[in-house]
C-alpha positions in Angstrom: -31.7 20.8 -4.9 -34.5 18.4 -5.6 -34.6 14.7 -4.6 -33.4 13.4 -7.9 -30.3 15.6 -7.8 -29.6 14.5 -4.2 -29.9 10.8 -5.1 -27.7 11.3 -8.2 -25.1 13.1 -6.0 -25.1 10.3 -3.4 -24.9 7.7 -6.2 -21.9 9.6 -7.8 -20.1 9.7 -4.4 -20.6 5.9 -3.9 -19.4 5.3 -7.5 -16.3 7.4 -6.9 -15.6 5.6 -3.5 -16.1 2.2 -5.2 -13.7 3.2 -8.0 -11.1 4.3 -5.5 -11.4 1.0 -3.6 -11.0 -1.0 -6.8 -8.0 1.2 -7.8 -6.3 0.6 -4.4 -6.9 -3.2 -4.8 -5.5 -3.2 -8.3 -2.6 -1.1 -7.2 -1.8 -3.5 -4.3 -2.1 -6.5 -6.7 0.2 -4.8 -9.2 2.8 -4.1 -6.5 2.7 -7.7 -5.4 3.1 -8.9 -9.0 5.9 -6.4 -9.6 7.8 -7.7 -6.5 7.4 -11.3 -7.9 8.7 -10.3 -11.3 11.7 -8.4 -9.8 12.5 -11.5 -7.6 12.5 -13.6 -10.8 14.8 -11.1 -12.6 17.2 -11.1 -9.7 17.4 -14.9 -9.9 18.1 -14.7 -13.6 20.9 -12.1 -13.1 23.0 -14.6 -11.1 25.3 -16.0 -13.8 28.3 -18.1 -13.0 31.2 -17.3 -15.3 34.0 -19.7 -16.1 36.6 -20.6 -18.7 37.9 -23.7 -20.3 41.2 -24.7 -18.8 43.2 -27.1 -20.9 44.1 -30.1 -18.7 45.7 -32.4 -21.2 46.3 -32.6 -25.0 42.7 -33.6 -25.7 40.7 -32.4 -22.6 39.6 -29.1 -21.2 37.9 -28.6 -17.8 35.4 -26.0 -16.7 36.9 -23.6 -14.1 33.6 -23.6 -12.1 32.8 -27.3 -11.7 35.8 -29.2 -13.2 33.7 -31.0 -15.8 35.9 -32.1 -18.7 35.1 -32.1 -22.4 37.2 -32.7 -25.5 39.3 -29.7 -26.3 38.1 -29.6 -29.9 34.6 -28.7 -28.7 35.5 -25.8 -26.4 34.8 -23.2 -29.1 31.3 -24.7 -29.7 30.3 -24.6 -26.0 29.4 -21.1 -24.8 28.1 -22.7 -21.6 29.3 -25.6 -19.5 27.0 -28.6 -20.2 27.4 -29.7 -16.6 26.9 -26.5 -14.4 25.7 -24.0 -16.9 28.6 -21.5 -16.4 28.9 -18.9 -19.1 32.2 -19.4 -20.9 32.0 -16.2 -23.0 
């Protein structure tokens, strides 16, 4: 092995070590980002469900928060305008 081959071999090893270090850093960053994304998804999964309960001739109340709306609009509201409960 001549000097040029030795230098090239050392340079190759340094390049590989640097590439591995960069890969580990990127991999750690990706894990951190993935954890944040999963945390956001878990927050989105929490959906309160309710139903419209007819309280009088003209009013219906949300079973989750008790907010009342006119009964004629219950079919138009898929979510409670007050608490956001899913009424489907």
